[in-house]
N, C-alpha and C positions, 0 to 999 in steps of 0.2 A: 505380458502384465503390468502394474505399471512399472513405470520409475523408484518411485517410495516405496513396494514390497519388496524389488530385487531390493534392491539398497538392503531391508529388514532384513532379509533370510541372509544374507549375506554378513551382515553386523553379528544377527544371533550365531551364527557357525562361527564368530571368532570370541563371543563376549555373551554372556547373558548379562553383565549388569550393565549396559553400555549407558555412555552417559555423552548425549551430544553436547557440545560448546559452537553458542553462533556471538556477535556481536557487532559494533560497532564507535567506532571516534567524535562525537557529537563534537563534533568544532563548526558546528556552521546552522545551517537552513538543513533536513533532511530528510530529503528527494524517496520521491514512493519509489523508485529502482531501491530505496536499501530492506523494501520490505521483505523484496523475494527470498534472503538470506535466512532471515526470520521462520519466513510461513515454508518456507521448502524444510529451514530443518524438522517446524512443528509438521512436517506431514511422514517426515522417517521418527518421529515421536512415535504419533500415532500409528503407525506400522508395524512401528515393532510392538508397542500394547497388545494392537487386535491380534499380533500371534502369540504372546502369553506372554510378552519379554519387562524387563524388568526397568526401565529404562525413568532418566534421566535429559532434562535439556535447561542446559545453563544459558545466560544474555550476560556477555559479561562485556561495560563501558568504560572504554582504554579515560577515564576520569584523568590519568597525568598525562599522559599526549596532551605536549603547548600547542599553544596557538599559533599557528604558519605565519599568518598575516592580517592585515586587518580588512575584513569582508566590506563591499560595496553596504553591506544591512546595516552597519555596522557604528557607532558612532566615534566622531574623529578622536574624544580620549581612546580608545579601546587599539590607538598605535603606541603607548604608552606601554599595551601587555604583549607586546607580541609577543613569544618566546614563552609565555610564564606557561604552567598549567592552568587547564581549563578547568581544575577542580579550584585554582585559589584566585581568579576573576570573577568581580561583580556581576552579578546579574546584568543584564541590559533592560530590563523591565524592571528589577527589584524587589519580584514580587517568590522568587528561588532559590535557594540555598548558593547558588552559582551561576557564573556562563556554561559549566556544562548540564547542571539539572534544567536550564533554561532549552536548550535548544534538544534535548532528548525526550523530555518531557512529556512531550505531545505524540515521542514517538513512541513513548512507554505506553502510553493513553491508546492508543490507535491497537498495539497488539492486547494490549487488555478485551477490547472489542473484537477483535478478531479472534477470541480467545486460545494465543499460544500458553501453552501451559509451558512456562520455564522461574527458574528463578534468577533476576536482576543481583548481579556482582558488579560493583565498583571496584576497577583496577585498583585507584589512587588506592580506599580500605587494604587493599591484599598487600601495597606496600607495608601499610604503617602496620600491620600483621605479623611483619617479618616472612610471609608466605615465600611474596620471593626472593629471599637471602643467601639458601643452598644456592639459587642456580645464579645469584649472580655470584657468589661467591668462586663457584667452577668456570661459571667464564671469565674470573681475574684471576686466577690461577691458572688455568688453559688459555690463557690468550694468545699463545703464539700456534696452537691447536686451532683456535679460533680464527685466526687471521687465515690458517689454511687452508680452514674447506670455505669461507666467504672466497677467499680468493680461484678455488679449482673452481666454486659452486658460478661464482657469478661472473669469472672470469673478470674483474678487475683489481688491478694494483691496488693496495692496502696500505696505507703506510704504516711503519710501524710502531709508529706510540695510538693506531688502530688500540681504542678504547671502547667494548662492548656496554662500557655499564657511565651515565652522568651524571656528577649532580645535579642540588640545582641548590643557587648561589646566594646561600644568605641576605648578603649583601643587593642585588640585583630582585633576588628572586627566578633567573633564567638557569639550564640549565649549562654547565661545563661541562669543561673537558679535567680530569683527572689529576694527580700527579704519581703516575704507576708504581712508583720503585716508594710511595711512603705507604703501601699496601698490606693492611695487616688487624687480619679477621679481627672485628668486625664496620671499620675503620678508616676509611682512602684517605686523604688530603686532597685538598683544587687552588686551587691558584687562574680566577676570574677574570676576564677580560677593563667588565668593569670597578678596577681595580682590587676587589676584594678577595677575602681569602679565609678556609675553614676546613672542617673536618667530617667529610659525612659519613653516617653511622650505616651500612647499607642494610642494618636490621629494621631502619626505621624508614620509613616517606621521606631519606633524601637523597633521590637523583628515582634513577629509571636506568633500566634494560632495553635498548635500541633495537629496531620492532625485530628484526630480524634473530635480537633473544633472546624478547619476551614474545613473543610468540610458542615458542619451543618450550617454556620457559612453563606456559601457562598448560601446555600435554601435560606439560608432568607431574605437576601441581597438581592436576585434576583427573588424572590419567585419561582425558580424556577418546573415545571410542569410534566418532565421526565430526567432521566439522564444514560445514558448509563455507562455502570463499570464495571470490569474483576469481573472474579465469583471470587479469592480472597476475597475481599472488601463485599462479597455475604453469605460468608459462615458463618458457626451459630455463634452471639460473633465475627462476623465481622466489621470492621466500618458503614456496611449502618446500622445493628443493633444500635448500639453504636450509632449511629448522628440521626437515628431516633425522638431516648430518644432527648436526646442534644438538637433536635431542637423543641422540642414538652415543655420540663419541662422546658427549661432553655430560650430557646431563642424566645416562643412561637411562634413557627412558623407551618410550615408542610414538612413531607419528598414525593419529590418527588417521583414517578411511575418509582420505578427498569425495568433494563430492562440488568440484568447478562449476560454476554457472555464472553464464552468458548474459550481460546487462540491457537496463531495461530504458528502451528510448521512447520519446518523448514524441508521435505521432500527430497530425493532425493542426487543428487549427482550438483555438481556446486556453496552447496549453499556458498562463498561464491567470492569476490569480487576480481575478476580478477585482476586489480593493485592497490588497496587496501585492499584486507587480510580481510576485514571487511564480516560481513553478511549480510544482503540484509536487506537493509535500507529502508520505503518510497518510498523516491526521484529513486532509483531501480528500486523498483518495478512499477513504474508511468511510468518511463524511457523507462523499456523492457515489455509492456502491457500496450494496448490506454488507455485512462482512464475508458472509458463505458463499456471497460471488463474487468479491477482490479473491480468496481465497483461491476459486476453480482457476479465475483469469491465473494466473501461478503454476498451479497444479496438473493441466490439462497438459502443456510442454514438459520434455526433461530439460533439465534446469542445464546441460548445454546452447538448448537452445534459445537464440534476443525474442526476447518479447515488446512488441511496439505497442508503448501504450499510448489512449484515445485514449482523452477527457468528453473530446466533443462526440457526435455521435455511439465512438463509442464503443460509448457506457452502457448504452441503450444494445450495440449488437452484441456486448456479452455477457447482460442480465438476459436477454432474449436467448442467447447459447445456451444458457445455465438451467432459465427452465427448460428446454425441450430437453435437455439429460437428464434432470432429477424426473420427467415426463417416463422419460425412457427403464430406468433404473428400477419403475414402477411397472410398468407396464409390458416392457419388452420391447426384444421388436428392434434391440442395437443390430449394426454391420459390425463386420471385422476392424474397423479401422473406428467406432464408436466406443467399443470397451472398458479401454483406456478413458478418456473423457468422461463415461460413464461412471468409471471406479472414480476416478476426480473429483466428479462432484461429494461422492462417498467421504472423503478424504477431503472433501472444501470442512465439513461438518465433523470433523473431525472424529469419524467412522461413528455418532452418532445420530443414527436420520431419523428420522417419523415411522410411522410402524402402517401412515397411507400416505399419499400422496397429497399437501397441504393446497388448500384453494390458490388458483394462480394467478392474478392479476399483471398481463403484461404492462412492463414497465411504460413501454411505449402510446398503452392506456393512459394510466398511472400519469406518465407529463402534460396529459388534456388536461385530467380532472384536476390536476392537484390546482390548474388555473385558473379553476373555477369556483374555488373557497377555501375561504383563507383559513379553516381547519378541519382536523380529520374528522370531526364529524361529518361537516358539511361533503368534505370528501369521501363521507362512509354515505352519507346520503345520497348521494350523486351517481352510486356505483350499485348500491341498493335498485336503486331502478331497471339495472343489467342485468343483476349480478346473484346469486345464490348467498345473503352473506346471514343467515339468521342461527346457522346451526353452529358456529367461528371458533371453536376452540379459545381460552387466552392468550394460551401461547402462539396459533394462529392469527388474529386480533395481533401483537406487540409485533410479530411479522408482517404483517400489511400497513403498522403503524412506523416501523423502522423505511421501510420501501417507502412511502410518504416524507417518511421525513428527505430523506437521502435524493429525490427528485426535487424534491424542495429547494436542498442547497444546491444539487447539481445547476437548475435553471437561476440563484441566481451569481452562479460563479462562473462555469465553461461552458455552458450548454449556451449553441452557435444562436442569432438572434433568429433569425426563420423560424424555428420553434415554440418563438413565447407568442404569446397573445394574451389579449385578454374581453369579454366579451361586451361591448359597448355597447350605448344609450342606441345605437343603430339610428339612421340617417333618415333624415326626409322624404318624403314620398315625391318632392322634385325634381330628386338627385336622380330617380329611376326615367330610365325609358316607357315609352308605351309595352313594348313589348316586352319586358324587366316587370314589368305591374303585371299584365295579363299569365308570364311565367308564376310569380303569389299567389297570384287566387287559381288558377289550375291547384299549382302544388300543395295548397291548403285545402281545400277540399277534398286530394287525393288522400291525403295524411288524416285528415279526418278517420277516416275507417281503415288506419292500413297498419296494420299490429307495428308496434313501437317498439322495433326493435334493428340493428343494424342494417340487412340484409333488404328486408322490402322495404324503410327508408331509402334505401340506394337506389334500390328499382323506380320508385316514382320519380328521385330525383331529373336522375336522367328521363324516362319514360314521362313526363312532361314537360320538359324539354325541347322535345321531338316536338310534342304536339303544340306549346308555346310558338314555332318556329326558331326557337333558338340553338343555338350551337349545346354543347354538354357542357364545354367551356366556358362559353358565357354565358351557363345556365349555375354554374357550381363559384365561378365568379359574384355572382348576385348573391349568392347566400352568406359566402363569404363576406362581403359589404353589407350588409344588411343584420349579419351577425357580431362582428368580429371588425367593422373599419378597414379590411383589405381586403384582395383579391387573393389570398390564400389561408390552408392553415391545417389541421388538422382532419382525418379522414370524418367526410361528410359523415356518412351513416353511425358510424361512434358516437363523432361530435353530439347529432339530433338525438340522439336516445337516450347521453347521457344527461337531456339537459327539459327540460318538465313540457312535457306533449304542449300541454294546454297555453303556457311562455311562450315556446313556439309557434303555433297557430297564431297567436295576438300577433303578436312582432309579423309575422307572415305579409297578416292580413292590412293591420294599422296601415303598413306602406307601400299598398296595391287598392289602394280606394283613390 
């Protein structure tokens, strides 16, 4: 049974109306690995819904978190904003509401493309609405118990002046330490290192709980049933362990069903965006991989297993694997080891699959075809020479269009150089040896009466090389030089079949004279 189905069954035994929470702190460029939490949450939501459960998925943006440091990708003036809440820092490009919005919007666009069915909630708005006030009040009044729990769970010695709540200084705009003995609901005084002082109102956005208190406070606010989170939080003495005790002993709530996940590691070559020099982001991933294939990448393995993300040739491998699972889903014949992967195919589409298998154009084939035309209509024309595309539905055309767009983005950004080519104007006859010209003449005559499909073409390419007295390797190199000005390239049979037969023969004959 797929892991999402196992979790869904466990959850529904405890809660008939479960709420799943996921979230992110958008303090900088969001790495592709951050998609794992959202996709995991969506998989569980989809599996619960598939079982008839009434389920809700929320996505919490920790927009009141402070900017920890000025990252290399930020202008120097952002040094002045370190320590301030990211919802109150200017947008680096001037097009968004604030710093948090700037960095999270591309990620939210990625979630939308992946059809993650979630409600977006900004944490700073929860503070402004007073949602955290009851938990802040409890944390301040039960502060000795909070300190005791954190000491016991983490093994660290906390100072007696530890505060679970940090006010925002009105003078410098940064979080500061409160004067704990002044607390009287809903106000607490503070004296900041900058020299500023004042009073914070816990029912307003005048401060925030520290992370180990804020997380369980969210569980209490929403009644969270299940939550995916990184393995670092699940470590012994980590924030889940302390949160579980805080929510139960301080906030009188319950901890959610934990779904810890391993991190995503960037592997292979080409892991930096060629135009920006930044690592693979969530939006990069969705731009180079169709959404259902990217979903499948994360869903085919248990969350507690690490994922190696290869934005190079690994993108093609993953698309091929997805297509194979799609065929097994519709045609049957999967092995016991493949059952969970076939189920992952279904969940990757939010359990809404086509009635019959869609036409499959291999990703590797599209890599070649896309480089032979600069528009989708041209791609369709080329594919029509070897594929039956006449009866495609509108939805199937859109699926193919999306794949074409993804392949183009991949070629422009992360694809290895050796897969790229352009159909050249060819070479001059004097650049070829007499044996190469003889080979091209023989091959042209043979191809004139050969069925224009990959296998017969490939057979002719090999046979005529032998007849011309050159090696197969030499024959291949000659054809690549004539077609793309290189000595290597895409698979010749399929490549030639995608081209117009008359133009291919004309080119071969023009240089064989």
